[in-house]
KOLNUVO-243491 format. One record per residue (C-alpha): x, y, z. Coordinates in steps of 0.001 Angstrom, whole numbers, plus 500000, padded with zeros to 6 digits. Example, Ala and Ser with C-alpha at 12.3 -4.5 7.8 and 13.67 -1.06 7.14 Angstrom:
<sites>
512300495500507800
513670498940507140
</sites>
This chain:
<sites>
500263499842499712
501399503008499190
502112505593501776
500096509167501590
501695512218499379
501859514169502565
504076511732504418
506803511671501276
506736515252501075
507735516014504798
509918513196504659
511754514524501733
511472518577503200
512111517644506724
515288515562505550
516729518544503628
515787520868506380
518131518440508785
520667518182506511
520977522052505792
522291522058509811
523973519004509923
526289519855506761
527586522449509327
529496519443510633
530120517514507708
527039515242509131
523708514172507003
520935511887506351
519613510122503494
516658508200505176
514645510144507801
513198506982509153
516282504854509593
519613507734509539
518082508663513211
518441505097515130
521407505647516336
520745508863518205
523729510605516613
522391513017514149
519790513823516533
522065514726519108
524061517066516324
521182518604514947
519613519606518901
523033521504519481
523073523136516206
520100524334516894
520467525425520565
523441526800520689
524335524842523132
526510521666524612
524383518782525293
525266516313528403
526023513429528136
527701512797524402
526689510255522874
528209506925522226
529570507643518996
529978504177517799
526550502210519884
526024499015517840
523558497521520737
519970498431520725
520415499621524281
522848501865523716
521402503570520497
518131503694523077
520140505795525296
521612507769523046
518231508951521904
517184509526525053
519583511964525889
518626514134522893
514638513689524335
515367514813527478
517517517934526327
514259518893524138
512105518568526997
514412520675529238
513481523883526627
509868523321527933
508950521477524092
505949519187524414
506460515582523194
503413513714522766
503322509709522460
507114509083520968
509764507701523197
513522506556521952
511935503189521003
509806504915518436
512710506534516890
515015503709516687
512236501470515193
511654504285512557
508006504940512855
507534507959510401
504635509602511434
506042510277514711
509760511121513831
508168513506511177
506066514628514520
509649515327516369
510932516770513355
508343519371512915
508494520051516761
512062521081516208
511494523108513048
508664524902514894
510791526135518017
513951526625516732
513228528375513252
509631529480513219
508966530541516695
511918531861517555
511845534758515042
508232535523515408
507301538670517648
504883539587520002
503099536097519838
503130535592523674
501699538900524255
498312538605521581
498241534728522101
498597533889518454
499879530372517357
502945530009515259
500755529518512096
498705532423512880
501607534661513457
503701533742510321
500441533866508351
500088537096509654
503285538000508780
503322536851505149
500328539057504529
501837541886505848
505148541815503513
502991540468500434
499857542611500514
501621545750499451
502242543995496233
499318542257495819
499421539158497227
496585537844499557
497237534574501722
494999532683503397
496518529622504583
499945527447504152
498626524978501249
496840526162498208
497825529848498758
501078529106497211
500590526830494587
500777529694491869
504375530591492992
503499534277493014
503675534341496811
507769532533497242
508330535125494375
506641537902496626
508973536955499515
512058536920497361
511098540644496780
510596541214500462
514361540452501211
515647541887498036
513685544319496625
512329544415492881
514186541102492242
510991539567489772
508377541356487859
504935539753489676
503618540963486482
505398538740484337
504803536076486546
500966535039485809
499306532107488053
499210529872484548
502937529029485070
502911528079488386
505726525726488199
508086528356486116
507449530964489173
507871528180491802
511335526950490642
512121530723489757
511742531672493723
513409528542494920
516517529055492413
516758532981493293
516028532298497040
519109529984497376
521072531635494577
520615535344496465
520015533964500633
521620530212500395
518210528662501483
518011524959500609
515849523616498561
513667521665500455
510497522111498294
510014520699494988
507567522646492370
505583519526491266
505123518940495478
503047522557496205
501263522279493000
500175519064493262
500205517985496740
500987521274498853
501874520157502500
501217522924505359
504087522185507306
506564521741504456
505162525408502761
505999526850506694
509194525574506857
510446527060503906
508573530419504426
509964530843508030
513770530902506279
512399534238504621
511373535206508367
514725534547509989
517055535706507082
515064539482507283
514794539502511166
519184538612510942
520190540753508278
518145544267508587
520057545327512097
523163544926513948
522552545161518222
525387546793518283
524658550010516385
520697550381516999
519432552335519586
516665553655521360
514994556816522234
511984558257524867
510416559120527780
510197555266528668
513545554735528560
513681556780532166
510111557002533718
506919555409534092
504400555488535787
502080552240537058
499412551881535200
500288553996532812
502058553347529386
505576554370528678
506772554299525180
509931554538523491
511405554094520268
514021551564518901
515951552390515443
517940549825513536
520979550109512469
522858548194510216
526497547089510819
527899550183508717
525873552112510776
523261553132508173
519516553634509687
517671550753508321
515079551952505369
512814548628505958
511237546566508963
511379543013510070
514474543100512444
513738540475515547
512982543692518010
512151542366521711
512487543771525271
511092543124528550
510986544839532088
512520542959534943
512463543346538819
515039542357540807
516973540124537941
513306538354536858
511198539655533969
508302541290534949
506501541812531931
507275542201527972
507946544790525693
505077545385522844
506768546238519793
505341547637516731
507308547648513240
506881550638511501
508409548842508862
510484552326508085
513471550737510177
512103552203513374
510019550201516113
507356551333518453
508020549897522025
505580550041524735
505270548703528604
502584549207531509
504688548700534945
502327547391537226
504537548201540436
506349551489541239
510302551452542383
513556552244541438
514895548623541213
513520547795537640
515701547365534291
514448547499530630
516027545020528133
515976545608524853
517105543072522180
517820542494518556
517598538691518344
519754537496521349
521541540514521936
520517543541523479
521223546963521660
523367549980522593
522914550820526303
520758548144527204
519395547793529667
518000551049530844
516762551593534353
513631553334534467
511920554960537359
508230553433538100
505897556045540124
503119554987541621
500195556488539594
496462557806540411
494011554914541666
492485552725539253
488949552239540239
489224548396538695
491880547634541224
490771549459544527
489043547339546641
486609547289549367
486937545487552694
485484545220556351
482185543627558225
480276545998556233
481238544314553087
480283541249554283
477026541411556119
474741543626557774
471977544158559976
469270546710559342
468778549545561409
472451549293562449
475394550576561354
477441548683559126
481164550064558898
483700549087555915
487574550266553865
488212550824550577
491918550672549912
492995552844546728
495248551296544051
497240552455541049
496690550300537770
499528547664538873
497609547179541488
499438548696544399
498578549893547267
498309553887547068
499984555618550686
498114559030550106
494659560318550274
493177562978548117
491409560159546030
487262561276544968
485487558333546201
481626557725546262
479297555359547649
475563554359547877
473285551726548895
470760550437546925
467800549812549046
464290548946548170
463346551781550309
465386554504548875
469493554859547892
471055555292550948
474285557630550950
477723555729552502
479520558413554693
483249558571553873
486209559527555862
489509560222554382
492263558433555994
494997560239553953
496821556751553951
494796555442550473
492503554275552833
488626555420553073
486262554524555768
482861554144555026
479657553556556888
476174552927556300
472498552002557818
470781549406555812
466613548759555529
465700546138553942
466681542778554893
468161541263551679
471169541209549666
471885544747548341
474056546435546177
476568548849547236
478246550720544456
481635552165545201
482961554526542632
486751556614542085
486603559575539944
490087559771538001
491866562181535182
492353558835533337
488994556998533569
486863559308534798
484029557986537114
484155553892537624
483477551499539943
486150549679541993
486535546156541825
483386543658542172
481459546703542868
478899546446542974
479017544543545824
476041542059547014
476208542662550814
474029540452552284
471451542238554956
470034540799558296
467090541929559321
467047543500562968
465216542586566085
461650541719565762
458837544590565982
455405543791567136
454233546867564943
455030545179561797
454809541539562613
451543540658560377
449511537732560989
447462535896557690
446165533041557161
442301531580556882
442270531189560537
441725535229560697
438743535041558327
436972532286560425
436859528788560847
434501525725560879
433672523827564077
435459521003564900
438291521995562231
441688523029563098
442225526789561847
445673527575561179
447504530796561221
451080532023559832
452532534673562008
455747536789560336
458167538412563098
459408541449561010
461820543832562052
461182547586562411
462069548395558861
459433545314557840
462161542807557318
461084538900557848
463117537652560617
465037534304559588
465042533283563357
462895532171565685
462737532215569686
460523535169569631
457220535126572377
454560534813570232
450896533752571828
447279534439571499
443585533364572199
440343533186571002
437582534962572959
433659534392572371
431652537370572160
428477535531573373
430568534453576941
433560533864578303
434834531004576457
438121531454575778
440621529207573168
444023529465573590
446465529475570409
448726526651569768
451845527703568613
455189526155566663
458304527919566180
459126527107562904
462516528572563504
462685530827560670
460900533494561505
457637532802560929
455141530426563436
452520528403562931
449361528849565231
446006527119565234
442801526603567547
440023523999567375
436550525272568101
433357523378568497
431094526187568803
429967528215566269
429632531709566958
431614535163566889
435001535567568550
437897537815569203
441457537064567788
444071538012569773
447919537507568886
450843539359570827
454372539547570052
455611539193574121
452804541208575663
452468543739572534
449571542906569999
450575542273566610
450031544280563550
446059544577562757
445018542595565692
442255542032567287
440603540805564351
436986539659564646
436079536002563405
433265533774562945
433445530434563684
431023528455561475
429201525291561633
431608522360560776
430539519080558568
427217518019558650
426694515334560955
423814513269559872
422820511670563250
422644515347564715
419851516682562141
416742518199563558
413399516934562585
410877520043563439
407034519899562761
406787516268562251
404913514593565213
403830511303565854
401244509613568101
402377507138570826
403291504417568705
405608506266566986
403179506634563798
402764509984562085
398873510209561299
397952511814557860
394363513073556845
393939512229552661
394744515195550687
396073517542553713
399280518992552713
401878518273555075
404893519442555563
408233520000557990
411556520877558145
415046519689558787
417790521406560508
421470520466559131
423820520235562153
427217519328562397
428947517225564842
428537519691568063
425192520121567684
425476523938565535
422957524369563052
424472524513559276
424155528277558145
424556527030554239
422485524967552038
423421522547549188
423393519285550354
421727516735548794
418476515741550782
416268513763549332
413040512459550928
410624509409549344
407471508483550839
406659505098550269
403393502687550554
400312501626548954
401648504262546156
404559506302545807
403976509501547043
405983512490545197
407784514364547865
409497517768547712
412494519153549080
413299522736549260
416461524225549876
416383526983551818
420096528246551700
420225529012555043
421211525128556811
417262524106556366
415445522253554455
411086522409553810
409744519014553186
406345519192552006
404139516141550557
400195515480549864
399473511308550230
395429511176548925
395180507358549026
394288505662552840
397234503174553625
400314502510555718
403329504290554475
407060504764555342
408955508255555041
412374508570554831
415062511661554361
418563511144553153
421416512734552057
423723510865549707
421586507744550636
422299508036554476
419564507971556695
419123511310558443
419047511107562366
417347513254564802
414304510813564294
413154507309563878
413956506848560159
412157505717558105
408846506914560151
405858505233559905
403036506889558485
399389506293558610
396985508119555873
393345508022557015
390684509289554986
389623512881554540
386567514462555417
383470513134553659
382753513952550256
379534513986548633
380531514340545284
382847511457545511
380497509205547104
379240506281545293
375776504484545553
374890500568544406
371752498926544102
368123499959542567
369565503060541013
368229502596537391
365330500338537739
362731499813540215
359735497205540861
356572499398541408
354831498394544517
357912496805546517
360907497876549099
363473498979546622
367092499347548378
370583501030547293
373368501297549283
375547504824549850
378994504153550401
380451507289551639
384207508786550329
386201511377550732
387572513681547649
390123511143546841
387776508152546724
388961506722549620
386461504487551900
385139505669555043
385042503554557606
382765505249560174
378940506887559941
377902510120561092
377200511862557808
374164513473556831
372606511227553925
369515512104552116
367870512480549191
364537512557547264
362739510509544538
360905512736542007
358563511315539231
358583512690535860
355250514646536935
356705515944539735
355583513903542365
358166513338545037
358417509851546837
360473510244550454
363812508622550989
364577506637554122
368028506123555134
369704503978557638
373286504641559074
375330501609558942
378009502922560784
380639501459558662
380813504196556304
377512502617554601
374006503874554572
371229501783553351
368581503763551258
365097502383550515
361589504231548907
359176501417549376
355963503456548483
356468503466544653
353025502857543070
353343505683539859
355419504077537001
357729506264535135
361148508037534673
362113509181538337
365025511602539269
367135509664542047
369139512399543988
370833510719546891
372652513695548933
375628513020551595
376078516178553229
373994518249550966
376074517157548101
375002514990545460
377029511728545240
378956510653542578
376862510567539128
374042511882540485
371424512415540084
370094509038538274
367509508348536045
364988505365537787
362942503893535492
359987502151537140
357847499610534946
354105499244535853
353011495885537369
350955493567536389
348480494003533851
345079494148536039
342262493577532988
339857494852535879
341677498236534871
341298498343531304
339885500876529504
338040500455525808
337229503403523274
335235503447520979
335817505492517300
333433507970516199
332840505666513144
333732502117512453
334851501409509015
335888498259507255
339585497425506901
340045500189509282
340998500644513039
338017500340515199
338146499788519143
341120501257521305
342361499863524120
344095501050527363
345542498521529812
346850499261533347
348537497519536291
346911497119539471
348047501002540992
346301502011537411
349519502677535651
349146502601531830
350637499180530951
353638500033528850
355067496359528499
354893494499525427
353825491015525737
349774491091526704
347484489336524490
344650491446523482
342245490331521030
338611490916520080
335672488503519517
333505489740516689
330080488759517074
327658486565515491
330156485109513406
330981483050516177
333649484315517854
335953485627515020
339241486716516548
340815489715515495
344479490296517185
344749493794518110
347575496067517174
350179496983520012
351384500279519913
354170499684522422
352882502666524537
350099500696526874
347064500891524195
346109498770521392
343864499056518256
341441496764516966
341409496558512910
338538495656511494
338685493168508370
338192495032505258
335418492795504172
333424493070507385
330310495032507248
327321495236509303
326166494935512683
328504493600515065
329143492764518714
332770493177520133
333772491867523267
337661492134524378
339807489412525602
343277490287527745
345559487107528112
342788484771527606
340155486466530019
337508489258529054
337532492096530001
333768492199530542
330715490299530204
328910492393527852
330118492521524459
329841496101522608
327573496898519323
328931498471516619
327917499229512854
330969498380510385
330621500850507125
332283499767503889
335372501868502789
335478501694499100
338013502324496549
338907505768495422
337606506898492073
340950507902491312
342771505045492421
340358502902489911
341626505253487470
344823504830487706
344736501060487885
342555501146484470
345442503012483080
348051500780484063
346276497436483014
343331498441481270
342245494770480398
342050493347483453
341575496985485733
337548495831486548
338865492536488460
341965494145489780
339790497237491281
337102494228492379
339766492546494522
341151496039495619
337660496154497759
339047493541500070
342050494953500441
342932496704503376
343051500850502659
346464501110504066
347843498364501507
346071499782498166
348112502457497565
351275499941498529
349689497793496096
348977500868493396
352804501812493603
353991498578493475
352304498084490194
353732501231488808
357357500342489548
356716496753487783
355559498813484656
358253501417484800
355284503883485039
353919502467481317
350808500863480314
350732497017480101
349187496113477070
346656493443476973
347574489736475856
345826486636475315
344234485413478294
345010481612478426
342416480078480723
343135476434481761
341082474108482093
339701473140485587
340726469734486649
338487467484488127
338053466805491971
340231469500492728
338641471741495418
341076474290496929
338187475566499145
339411478706498756
337520481348500415
335139483478497705
337111486578498013
335547487665495106
332462488735497014
332930492773497769
331021492254501221
330628490136503501
326419490562504498
326229489121508224
322787489612508257
322269486768505334
325382484351506629
324483481310508388
324164480745512224
327938480861512668
329326482169509225
332746483346510437
333610479474511845
332495478280508674
334509480229506851
337847479368508622
336954476035508595
336724476334504515
340073478036504451
341973475256506635
340458472445504040
341725474641501004
345201474151502565
345327470708502879
343854470307499897
346689472728498569
349459470848500147
348386467484498599
348612469104495286
352111470754495263
353293467806496323
351946465702493444
351931467956490297
355188469407488925
356186472700489091
355640475223486518
357805476306484461
358956479232483320
359131480695479516
363112480488478135
362726484141477932
363674484798481360
360755486381482704
359841485940486455
356913484168487467
356016486501490506
352988485625492740
350963489050493659
350875486952496421
354630487694497040
353887491051495967
351468491418498638
353551490161501382
355780492788500622
353743495398500737
352179494104503931
355975493874505714
356479497697504511
353051498910506155
353889497018509399
357095498443509971
355517501717509787
353035500824512383
354653502429515737
355662500311518713
354974496881517266
356598494383518724
359658493046516197
359088489097517425
355565488712516676
355844491090513382
358518488348511988
356343485761512991
353181487128511366
355438487838507945
356509484594508263
353171482732508081
352001485171505257
354398484160503207
353977480597503486
350937481055502995
351005483268500222
354095480757498163
351713477815498777
348472479993497231
351213480962494540
351869477599493615
348736476663492953
347080479905491955
347352479280487939
345644476229487843
342690478272488873
343655481967488549
343699484185485362
347181484218484408
348116487748482572
351426488471480898
352875491957482166
355988492031480581
357801491442483719
356294488426485301
353445486614485652
350745487468488604
348489485490490164
346245488697491668
343226486641493205
345973484661495117
348047487860495860
344684489635497187
343957486600499064
347583486912500740
346958490391501648
344024489282502970
345637486643505436
348385488883506466
345996491649507413
344188489260509532
</sites>
């Protein structure tokens, strides 16, 4: 592995440098790593460089390693004796040829004996050799337009070296003709010229400077120029110095003199570069160095500042190592005026002070060289910066260079003391270490300034320790920093003689911890003393407030209980009581905020309202309305409070009787006439609670719709119920029943009481006659009554009329639903008739009523309408209508109109079927317009009924055997007029008010049955007419209507 270029270059440069000196003794080396191994070359090099003889001498014929090591050790010891620091190298390293360490050693020698030996002021300015050499290069090269920034590439173009040649021999090389592009040519020119003019060894090669400029190698070569200049511009024996600084100086002030460089021919030098040095010695020892400034014109400005006064000083001026003419000089150094920065203050008043007490210290004046001044007259001022105001320091001049100062501080804390001296040179300036921080301690404790603080001054809570802090202070208000003061005090009640001493704890730092533990709430006076004097702002009034809530001490107020511990409450009555919160010492709390909650549970959950009054009391209210057992509980944070049994049993009893809430049960809607009717009144309060005791004023009345009043009898059962009867009801109808409790109607009253008539009493039946008796129209009117004479309005009585002399022809009377009945005469009945009325199977009277029944003919208008509708059969239909009830005539006519849609029906061919033999339907001959009872048989009605029954029997048998008549395929509907008559009859019946629905259905069913039977057989005997909408058996239809009305 090839070695770095710098190693190669430094080895070559340092070898040439060594040979330049070793040549003086006809010695030399070729390999720096090997030729120093025996110590001979190194030993000779050191003697040449130092100019001293080194002992012991080396063994010249050292063969053994040990001998060589010993020779090398001698050289290294000499180097160290010159205060040259060697790092990490020993004799063995040189013997073994360790290149990097050997190069470092040679560089150290170059630096010390060639570079540093020719530098000026390096120690004073604190510059390194490199920095000093670089500054020198720029000082001599800058005027030529060359700037050097380092010892590497700044020299690669060669112009720097050419410039140095001109420094030693002006205008030797024309720099304008040396362009940077010709670097190698420039370098060789400078090296050759330096060798020829100044005999400098060629330690550098141009190619190395261009390609690999080595800093140490370049510094080595540059140092030749600096050394040559210093050695060849001035002759110490000819050069001289002049100026006041050579004969007199003042401490602290700059003394000046000038050195003139003269060469050996006695001519003044016109350029700088001489190695001028100087130092001031005291008692033979160097005291300080002289600063030298090269004016570059052959003169050198020299200055020094003596520190100590006296006459035993020598001033040495040298060029190189030789003193100049008349050196050393003996200047007289006089003390200077005070130097503020050197003057000092000392004494107890500087170290510490006590507020309120005088403190004393001394100021010692010194000159610039830190020498004590021994006479007075200095202008000194001092001020203590106190927060309470600056304090001027009293100063006494002792006329011996010292000054006695005194002051009285106020504030106990580190204070700044500013001490100043005014001089001609510096004006006003602070002395050394000023401003000075002086610790000021507090003075004696003063009750007037001692203060108390803490929550205990404002008040306390019972059962809780109240704390007070007392800070002792001196008369300037400074807090004391030590204890042992007599602090005491007490808390005295304003309501009685209760006195509570204060507990006092000395914290040994000027503060005291006081405390007291009150138990009784109230107003107190707090007194704190220092010795026997009250401290600042005492006494003070304090209030002791109640302590923390103690649930067991809470007080219930307004909650009375009976002997069994129960709270009795009337339903609906607002209840309230208060809770007073107390602490553990029984003090009532004065503030609210506790989460007091209450509940009332039992028969039902009753809301309980808790209001925080904000003063430690809580208003609790509730209002139960339901009777029962309850538990009243009061809690804080789910913990029951004390002061009473908790929870408290609570019994809710009924409130006052309320008539409007009392109720009744029994005969309130219906009653039986002539019997004892009973109902019961249950007394209640306004919340519907049952009352279990009597005593209420229960009355009432029963008023008939006619205004008649029936008295009510009331029996108090003693258990909150009242039995009420109204036994004397004899009149049926609607009553208003109004039970009263304490003069107020009970709930849901008044009641509507319906009293139905009693059992029908036929003896009280009333029969009325119409003005005219007309066939088919209502005849007799019948009114039924019970045994009390009440109109019998109940349905269900069977009322019939027997018409004589037709052998008991019975006609059902029509029930009007209001206790009255009407006997409708059959439409075919006429003449004189005897009528007997039967109620529920019994005749009302023994004798019949004689009436004359008149005809009820069909009106001409109706006959005309029928003719217009059915012209071909009008005569027959009108004849038949005579036997129909008048009310049904209009219905039949309306039906005929509906069937014909208001159009005339064209006559059609009449087909008359031959009668079948042996077929006798036994139909009554209704075609006969009237029934003349006078020409009838002895019992004609009976005969007619028998005939009808036989006819029905024959018809039923015939219906079983004869096939049904088929309708034409045209879709015409065969409709018997009997069916139409049945429908019309039904419509007429529905118009009759008060008809019993069940009876109507029964009658309709029978009528329909009979009509259908007749409708089926009617075509075999009747006249069939084509009306466009169906076949109508007119005779059968009319017969059906007659049967229905029967």
